[in-house]
C-alpha positions in Angstrom: -4.1 29.2 6.1 -2.5 25.9 4.8 -2.8 22.9 6.8 -0.2 20.4 7.2 -0.9 16.6 7.0 1.0 13.5 7.3 0.2 10.2 5.8 1.8 6.8 6.6 1.4 3.6 4.5 2.4 0.6 6.6 3.2 -2.1 4.1 4.6 -5.6 4.3 7.9 -4.6 2.3 8.1 -0.8 3.1 6.7 1.9 5.2 6.2 5.2 3.4 5.6 8.6 5.1 4.8 11.7 3.4 4.2 15.4 4.6 2.1 17.8 2.6 0.6 21.3 2.8 -3.2 21.6 1.9 -4.0 25.0 0.8 -7.4 26.9 1.0 -8.5 26.1 -2.3 -7.9 22.2 -1.7 -4.6 21.9 -3.6 -2.0 19.6 -2.1 1.8 20.1 -2.2 4.3 17.7 -0.9 7.0 18.9 1.3 8.7 15.9 2.7 8.8 12.0 2.4 10.8 9.0 4.2 10.7 5.4 2.8 12.3 2.5 5.1 12.1 -1.2 4.5 9.2 -2.7 6.6 10.0 -4.8 9.9 7.6 -6.5 12.1 4.9 -6.4 9.4 4.0 -9.7 7.5 1.4 -10.1 4.9 -0.1 -6.8 6.1 -0.3 -7.6 9.7 1.9 -6.3 12.6 3.8 -9.1 14.0 6.3 -7.2 16.2 5.0 -3.9 17.6 8.5 -2.8 18.7 10.2 -3.4 15.3 7.2 -2.0 13.3 7.2 1.3 15.6 10.8 1.6 14.9 10.5 1.5 11.2 7.5 4.1 11.5 9.5 6.4 13.5 12.4 6.3 11.2 10.3 6.8 8.0 8.6 9.8 9.7 11.8 11.3 11.0 13.2 11.4 7.5 10.1 13.1 6.2 10.1 15.6 9.0 13.8 16.5 8.2 12.9 17.1 4.5 9.7 19.0 5.3 11.1 21.0 8.2 7.7 20.3 10.1 7.4 18.5 13.5 3.7 17.2 12.7 2.7 14.4 15.2 -0.7 13.5 13.9 -1.1 10.9 11.0 -3.6 9.3 8.8 -2.5 5.7 8.4 -3.3 2.7 6.2 -4.7 -0.6 7.5 -4.3 -4.0 5.7 -7.2 -5.8 4.1 -5.9 -8.9 5.6 -8.3 -8.9 8.3 -10.8 -6.5 6.8 -14.4 -7.8 5.9 -17.3 -6.0 4.6 -21.1 -6.3 4.9 -24.1 -4.5 3.6 -27.0 -2.9 5.8 -29.8 -0.6 5.5 -31.3 2.4 7.5 -34.8 4.2 7.3 -35.7 7.3 9.2 -38.6 9.8 9.1 -37.9 13.3 8.3 -39.9 15.4 11.0 -39.2 19.1 9.3 -39.4 17.6 5.8 -36.1 19.0 4.6 -33.2 16.7 4.7 -30.2 18.2 6.7 -26.6 16.7 7.5 -28.5 15.8 10.9 -30.8 13.5 9.1 -28.1 12.0 6.9 -26.0 11.1 9.9 -29.2 9.7 11.6 -30.1 7.5 8.7 -26.3 6.2 8.4 -26.3 5.7 12.1 -29.4 3.6 12.0 -28.0 1.4 9.0 -24.9 0.9 11.3 -27.1 0.0 14.2 -29.0 -2.6 11.9 -25.9 -4.3 11.0 -24.8 -7.5 12.5 -21.2 -6.7 13.4 -19.5 -9.6 15.2 -18.0 -8.7 18.8 -14.3 -9.2 17.7 -14.6 -6.6 14.8 -14.6 -2.9 14.6 -15.9 -0.4 12.1 -13.6 1.6 10.2 -15.7 2.9 7.2 -19.4 3.2 6.6 -19.9 4.1 3.1 -23.4 4.9 1.6 -24.0 3.7 -2.0 -27.7 4.3 -2.4 -30.0 6.9 -1.0 -33.8 6.8 -1.4 -35.8 9.8 -0.7 -39.5 8.8 -0.4 -40.1 6.8 -3.4 -37.3 8.1 -5.4 -34.4 5.6 -5.6 -30.6 6.2 -6.5 -30.6 9.7 -5.1 -27.0 11.1 -5.7 -27.2 13.7 -3.0 -30.3 13.9 -0.8 -29.0 17.1 1.3 -31.6 19.8 1.1 -34.3 17.8 -0.5 -38.0 18.0 0.8 -39.1 14.5 2.0 -41.2 12.7 4.6 -38.8 9.6 4.6 -35.3 8.5 3.7 -33.5 5.4 3.2 -29.9 4.4 2.7 -28.0 1.3 1.8 -24.4 1.2 3.1 -21.3 -0.9 2.7 -19.6 -1.3 6.2 -16.0 -2.1 6.2 -14.8 -3.8 9.5 -11.5 -5.0 10.7 -10.5 -7.2 13.7 -10.0 -5.5 16.9 -6.8 -7.0 17.7 -5.1 -5.9 14.2 -6.6 -2.5 14.8 -5.1 -2.2 18.3 -1.9 -3.4 17.5 -1.5 -0.9 14.6 -2.4 1.8 17.1 0.1 0.8 19.6 2.8 0.7 16.9 2.1 4.2 15.8 1.8 5.6 19.3 5.1 4.0 20.3 6.7 6.0 17.5 5.5 9.1 19.2 2.5 9.8 17.0 -1.2 10.1 17.3 -3.8 8.6 14.8 -6.4 11.1 13.3 -7.5 8.8 10.5 -7.5 5.1 9.6 -8.2 4.0 6.0 -8.4 0.7 4.4 -5.2 0.5 2.1 -7.2 -0.5 -1.0 -9.7 2.4 -0.4 -6.6 4.8 -0.3 -5.0 3.3 -3.3 -8.5 3.6 -5.4 -8.6 7.4 -4.4 -5.1 7.8 -6.0 -5.5 6.2 -9.3 -9.3 6.4 -10.2 -10.4 9.0 -12.6 -13.8 11.0 -12.4 -15.3 8.7 -15.4 -14.1 5.6 -13.8 -15.8 6.6 -10.6 -19.2 7.2 -12.4 -18.9 4.1 -14.8 -17.7 1.6 -12.2 -14.1 0.3 -11.7 -12.3 -2.5 -10.1 -9.1 -1.5 -8.6 -6.4 -4.1 -7.8 -3.4 -3.3 -5.7 -0.8 -5.9 -6.0 2.1 -5.1 -3.4 5.1 -7.0 -1.8 3.2 -9.7 0.0 -0.5 -9.0 -0.4 -2.9 -8.3 -3.3 -6.3 -6.2 -2.8 -9.2 -5.9 -4.7 -12.1 -3.1 -4.5 -15.1 -2.5 -6.6 -16.2 1.2 -6.9 -19.5 2.0 -8.5 -21.0 5.4 -8.3 -20.9 6.9 -5.0 -18.4 4.5 -3.1 -17.0 1.2 -2.7 -19.2 -1.9 -3.1 -17.1 -4.7 -2.5 -13.5 -5.5 -1.2 -11.4 -8.6 -1.1 -7.8 -9.6 -0.2 -5.2 -12.2 -1.3 -1.9 -13.1 0.5 0.2 -13.1 -2.5 2.4 -10.5 -3.8 5.8 -9.7 -5.5 7.7 -11.4 -2.7 6.2 -14.8 -3.5 7.6 -14.5 -6.8 11.0 -14.0 -5.6 10.7 -16.8 -3.1 9.5 -19.1 -6.0 12.5 -18.0 -8.1 15.0 -18.7 -5.3 14.0 -22.3 -4.8 13.5 -22.8 -8.6 16.9 -21.6 -9.4 18.7 -22.5 -6.1 20.0 -19.0 -5.7 19.9 -16.6 -2.7 16.7 -14.4 -2.3 18.7 -11.2 -3.1 19.8 -12.6 -6.5 16.3 -13.9 -7.3 15.0 -10.5 -6.6 17.5 -9.0 -9.2 16.5 -11.8 -11.7 12.9 -10.9 -11.2 13.5 -7.2 -11.7 16.0 -7.4 -14.8 14.5 -10.3 -16.7 10.8 -10.6 -15.6 8.8 -10.6 -18.8 5.4 -12.2 -19.0 5.1 -11.7 -22.8 8.3 -13.3 -24.3 10.5 -16.2 -23.3 14.3 -15.9 -23.6 16.6 -18.7 -24.2 19.5 -17.2 -22.8 21.4 -18.5 -19.9 22.9 -16.6 -17.1 25.2 -17.6 -14.2 24.0 -17.3 -10.7 25.3 -18.1 -7.4 24.4 -21.0 -5.4 22.6 -21.0 -2.0 25.2 -21.5 0.8 28.1 -21.8 -1.6 29.8 -18.6 -2.5 32.7 -20.2 -4.7 30.4 -22.2 -7.2 28.0 -20.8 -9.9 25.2 -22.5 -11.7 24.3 -21.8 -15.3 20.5 -21.3 -15.5 18.2 -20.6 -18.6 16.0 -17.7 -18.3 13.1 -19.9 -19.8 12.9 -21.2 -16.4 12.6 -18.0 -14.7 9.9 -16.8 -17.3 8.0 -20.1 -16.4 8.0 -19.4 -12.6 7.0 -15.7 -12.9 4.3 -16.3 -15.3 2.8 -19.3 -13.2 2.5 -17.3 -9.9 1.3 -14.0 -11.5 -1.3 -16.0 -13.6 -2.5 -17.8 -10.4 -2.8 -14.5 -8.4 -4.7 -12.8 -11.3 -7.0 -16.0 -11.7 -7.9 -15.9 -8.0 -8.8 -12.2 -8.1 -10.8 -12.8 -11.3 -12.9 -15.5 -9.3 -13.3 -13.0 -6.4 -14.6 -10.3 -8.9 -17.2 -13.0 -10.3 -18.1 -13.5 -6.4 -19.0 -10.1 -5.9 -21.8 -10.3 -8.7 -20.9 -6.7 -9.8 -18.8 -7.4 -12.8 -21.6 -6.4 -15.1 -21.7 -3.0 -13.4 -18.0 -2.2 -14.0 -18.2 0.1 -17.1 -14.5 1.4 -17.1 -12.8 -2.0 -16.7 -9.7 -2.9 -14.4 -6.9 -0.7 -12.9 -3.9 -2.4 -11.7 -1.5 -0.5 -9.4 1.1 -1.4 -6.7 4.8 -2.6 -7.2 4.1 -5.9 -8.9 2.6 -4.1 -11.9 6.0 -3.1 -12.9 6.5 -6.4 -14.5 6.5 -6.3 -18.2 3.4 -7.8 -19.8 1.2 -7.8 -16.7 -1.4 -5.7 -18.4 -1.8 -8.0 -21.4 -2.0 -11.0 -19.0 -4.7 -9.2 -16.8 -6.6 -8.6 -19.8 -6.6 -12.0 -21.1 -7.6 -13.4 -17.7 -10.4 -10.7 -16.9 -12.3 -12.0 -20.0 -11.6 -8.9 -22.5 -12.3 -6.3 -19.9 -10.2 -3.1 -20.5 -7.1 -3.0 -18.1 -4.6 -0.3 -17.5 -1.7 0.4 -14.9 -2.9 3.0 -12.4 -0.2 5.6 -11.3 -0.9 7.8 -8.4 -2.3 11.4 -9.0 0.6 13.8 -9.4 0.6 16.5 -6.8 2.5 19.6 -6.3 6.2 19.2 -5.2 5.7 15.4 -5.8 9.1 13.7 -5.8 10.0 11.4 -8.7 10.3 8.6 -6.5 6.7 8.9 -5.3 5.2 8.7 -8.9 5.7 4.9 -8.9 2.5 2.5 -8.5 4.1 1.2 -5.3 3.2 4.5 -3.6 -0.5 4.8 -4.6 -1.7 4.0 -1.0 0.4 6.9 0.7 -0.8 9.3 -2.0 -4.4 8.1 -1.6 -4.0 8.7 2.3 -3.1 12.4 1.4 -6.1 12.9 -0.8 -8.3 11.2 1.8 -7.2 13.6 4.6 -7.6 16.6 2.1 -11.1 15.7 1.8 -11.4 13.7 -1.2 -13.3 10.6 0.5 -16.7 9.5 -0.2 -19.3 12.1 -0.4 -20.7 11.0 3.1 -18.9 8.8 5.2 -18.8 7.7 8.9 -15.1 7.0 9.9 -13.5 5.0 12.5 -14.0 7.5 15.2 -17.8 7.6 14.3 -17.6 11.1 12.6 -19.6 11.8 9.9 -17.3 13.3 7.0 -19.0 15.5 4.4 -18.3 18.4 2.4 -21.2 20.6 3.2 -20.7 24.2 4.9 -23.3 24.3 7.8 -24.4 27.6 9.0 -26.2 27.9 12.4 -27.7 31.2 13.8 -27.1 31.6 17.5 -30.2 33.8 18.6 -29.5 34.8 22.2 -31.8 37.4 22.6 -35.3 36.7 21.0 -36.6 40.2 21.5 -33.5 41.9 20.1 -33.7 39.4 17.1 -37.3 40.2 16.6 -36.8 44.0 16.7 -34.3 43.9 14.1 -36.1 41.8 11.8 -39.6 43.4 12.0 -38.7 47.0 12.1 -40.0 48.9 9.1 -37.3 49.4 6.3 -38.1 53.3 6.4 -37.6 53.4 10.2 -34.5 51.5 10.1 -32.9 53.9 7.6 -33.9 57.1 9.6 -32.7 57.3 13.1 -34.6 60.5 14.3 -37.1 60.2 17.2 -40.7 60.1 16.2 -43.3 62.5 18.0 -46.2 60.5 19.2 -47.9 63.5 20.3 -49.2 61.1 23.3 -49.0 61.0 26.9 -47.7 57.5 27.3 -48.2 57.5 31.1 -46.2 56.4 33.9 -43.1 54.4 33.1 -42.5 56.1 29.9 -41.0 59.6 30.4 -40.7 60.9 26.9 -43.3 61.8 24.2 -40.9 60.5 21.5 -40.1 57.0 20.2 -36.5 56.2 19.1 -36.0 53.1 16.8 -34.2 51.3 19.0 -36.9 51.6 21.8 -39.7 50.3 19.6 -39.3 46.8 20.6 -39.1 47.6 24.3 -42.3 49.8 23.9 -44.3 46.9 22.5 -42.9 44.5 25.1 -44.0 47.0 27.9 -47.5 46.8 26.3 -47.4 43.1 26.8 -49.1 42.5 23.3 -48.3 40.3 20.5 -47.1 42.2 17.4 -49.1 41.1 14.3 -49.5 42.7 10.8 -47.3 45.6 9.9 -45.5 47.7 12.6 -47.8 50.7 12.1 -51.0 48.7 12.5 -49.7 47.0 15.6 -49.0 50.6 17.1 -52.6 51.8 16.3 -53.9 48.6 18.0 -51.7 49.2 20.9 -52.8 52.8 21.3 -56.5 51.9 21.1 -56.2 49.4 23.9 -54.1 51.8 25.9 -56.7 54.5 26.0 
C-alpha cells in the first residue's frame, strides 16, 4: 500500500512543501507542491516564529489542495547555520559471534556516548563511515558477519537546541507534527549525487538565497560539513548599493544580465532609490564586476573550507554545485578555476514521477532530497534525531510461546508427520494413558508424561522410554 509523505524545506528566501506517494517498490510520485516567499527566517535561522509558521502553513495548504491529501506529519530541513560535526569511535564485543542489527545499534550508541557533545547542542544525525570487524578495516556492511569484536567511526552532526526548538515551534504552530529532521545540505546531496559519485567521493555545495553550505560525502556517508552566510541575496544587495537602484530592480539586473564569463559595454537606464521620476544610465560593466567579486569571494571561502577538511585528496568525482545561485551563467567555469582544476558540474534534483517542471530547478534540491530521505534513501545505517536506528534490513523474529509444541513440531519424524493414522503400540501404558495407540499429535505429550529428555532420533527415544517404564 502506498505511503503518503510530506517534505518541507524551510529556507531563507522561500518555503517549499511537497507531497508525494511512495509505492511498495520504493518509487516516488509527486502529487502536490506549494512554494511561498519565506518570512521570519534570516540566514537559515528562524527569527520570528509566528511569521515563519504562517509561511509554512500557506505552503502546506497549497500542496494539500493540489494533492487532495490532508497529511499532517512532515519531514523538515534544518539549516547548517548552527550545525556542527564531530567524530567519535565506539567498540563493542559480540557475545553471540554473529552481528545483528542490535549489535550495530549498540556500537553506534557507544560511539555517541563517547562523544563530547556540548550541553547546548542536540544530535540530529549519527552517520557511520567506517566499520571494523575484528582486525578487518573498512567493512562496507557488517550485518550478518561472524566476529568477536566490532568498532565504528561515526560523524555526529549536532545543532543548537534553541534553533531546533524554534523550528519545532514554528512547524507545530502551523498544525503539523515533525517525523523527521534533516540537515539541508545532507538532503541536497541525496537529491543530486550519483552512485559513482558516492563511491568515489564528492563535495556538494548548495548556494541558496542567503546561505551556502558544503558537505563532503565519501564512501558510506557524510564526512564533513560547513556553512557560509553568503548567498544570492547578497549579490542583489551589493548591486543595489553600487547602482543606487531599488532591490527589486537590482534583482532583475542580476537575473537578466548576470554573466561571470563576459563583460558587456552596454548601458541601461535604472530607477534611482527614493526617486520615482529620475533614472540613471548605468554601464553593465559595473554590474559584472559586482557580481563576479561577490561570487568569487564566496567560492574562495568554500575552497578554503574544503582544504580545512583534509579530505580533498579523497574526493575522486569533484564538485557538485546546486541551489538557486548556480543559475548564474559561467559559475561552473569560475568554480572549476577556483577549486584548482577539480571537475565541477551543476547538480539538478533527481527527477521523480509526476514531478512538476518548477521542481526540476536546482533551488529545489533540498526539498526533493527530503522526500528521498523519508522514502528510505538515507545512509545505510543512521541514528536520527529521535535516537532511532534507520536501516534497510528486514528483521525476522520467531515468537515461541509454547516450547513443548515447538519442540513437538520440529522433532517429529518426517514419516509420522506425513501419516496421520494412530500407531498400535501393543503395550499397556498403565494408569493415566487409556488407549493402546499413539496419535502423532500426542507424541510430544507422551514423552512429556514420561518426564524424560528426548535424545537421538524419535524411535530410539521411544525404546529407551519403554525400557525405563517396564
